[in-house]
C-alpha positions, 0 to 999 in steps of 0.5 A, a space after each residue: 509928891 509924897 514925902 518919905 525917908 529918903 534914906 530908903 530906895 524905892 524900886 517901882 516900875 510905875 514911877 518914872 523918876 528917881 528923885 531927891 527933891 525937898 527932902 531932909 537930903 536937899 540941904 546936905 551934900 551928896 555922899 560920894 558915890 562909886 557906882 550908879 546904884 549908890 547914886 540911886 541909894 541917895 535918892 527919893 524915887 526910882 524907876 526901871 520903866 525903861 518901856 517909857 523911853 522905847 528901850 528894850 535892852 539895857 545894862 544891868 545897872 541902868 536907871 530909867 530915870 534919876 532926879 536930884 532937884 533942889 540937891 546942892 549937886 556941884 560940878 565935882 558930883 557931875 564929873 563923878 557921875 560922868 565917870 561912871 559912864 552911866 546909862 540914864 534916860 531922864 536926869 533932873 538936877 534943877 537948882 543944883 550948883 553946877 556951872 558951864 564946867 559941869 555941863 561939860 561933864 554932863 554932855 558926855 552922858 549921851 544916852 540922856 533923853 530928858 534933862 532938867 537943869 532948871 535955876 542952875 547958874 549956867 550961861 550960854 556957854 553950856 549950850 554948845 556942849 548941850 547940843 552934843 546930846 543928840 538923843 535928848 528930846 526934852 530939855 528944861 532951862 527954866 530960870 537960867 540966864 540963857 539968852 537967844 545965843 543959847 537958843 540958836 545953839 539948840 537947833 543942832 540937837 537932832 532929837 529935841 521935841 520938848 523945850 522948856 524956857 520959862 523965866 528966861 530973857 530970850 526974845 525969840 530971835 534964836 529960834 530963826 533956824 528952828 523949822 519943823 522939829 519942835 513939838 512943844 515950847 513953854 516960853 512963859 514970862 520971857 522977853 518973847 516979842 512979835 518978831 521972835 514969834 514969827 520964827 516960832 510960826 515956821 515950826 509947822 509940827 508945834 502942837 503945844 505953845 505957852 507964851 503967857 506973860 510975854 511981849 506979843 501983840 495981835 500982830 505977832 499972832 498972825 504968824 501962828 496961822 501957819 501951824 496947822 496942828 496947834 492944839 494947845 495955846 496959852 496967851 494968858 497975861 499978854 496984851 492981845 485983843 479980841 481982833 487978834 483972836 478973831 483973826 487966829 481962829 479964822 485960820 486955826 481950827 485945831 485948838 483944844 486948849 486956849 488960855 486967854 485970861 488976863 487979856 484985853 478981850 471983849 464980847 466981840 470975840 464971843 461969835 468967833 469962840 462959839 464956832 471953835 467947836 474943837 475946844 475942850 478947855 477955855 479960860 477967859 477970866 480977868 477980861 472985859 467979856 460980860 457974863 451975858 456973853 459967857 452964857 451965850 458961849 456956854 450954849 454954843 460950846 456945851 462940851 467945852 470947859 469955860 472958866 470965867 
């Protein structure tokens, strides 16, 4: 993000967000705002690109997206915003000082399609409130103290397709009742294990899965074979071996991106990888694979970017 003085509002339909992040305002409180446009005037970027969200008709004072990451917003600020009955489609308040009480106010902004509350001091008590946002398709709860109790509440969200829960303590059990509604899950550096991955494997529409730095093993990978259109898979820094990848590739033939760095792979996996002609991006550094095997693999996959 280019840094410009935050005092001047930038109106650009090319930009998707309105944000206030890592600016001189990040260390000062938000000034009281009586209108949605006054909120906008304190932000760093602004967008009225409603077509991105498929919105043709909207209020004159509506905003496509507003973001206040790294700004010390409080529950009172969120109450103030909610009382305006705003028409906002994307809201970012990561690292804000809001609590479960603030989420109660936030849950009344039903126009939201995308919400980022990373690193906020919220708990599982916020999740039934978030589940009321029936139009929300993207939710980011990274670096919060939520558990699988929270995840089990999110199944009620009718429109949720993109879920970011990196750096949380979830183990995956909360996904038990999720079926085919999720398109992308980012759960890196969590406590996700093989048992939890079994429930993720039931999400037959899943296309993008990041479970790097988790507790999964080859046994857990077997649960992914039922996902017929899985295109992007990140398994970096896990305990998987060549056997697990061989079994996975035998049943999954749609992968475009596959990240396997910092795993226990050996040259044994090369023949199976050589047949994965759909791959466009493959990472294999920090494994036991030899340079000679990589040369063979590059010859077999000339159109694949292989990082070793």
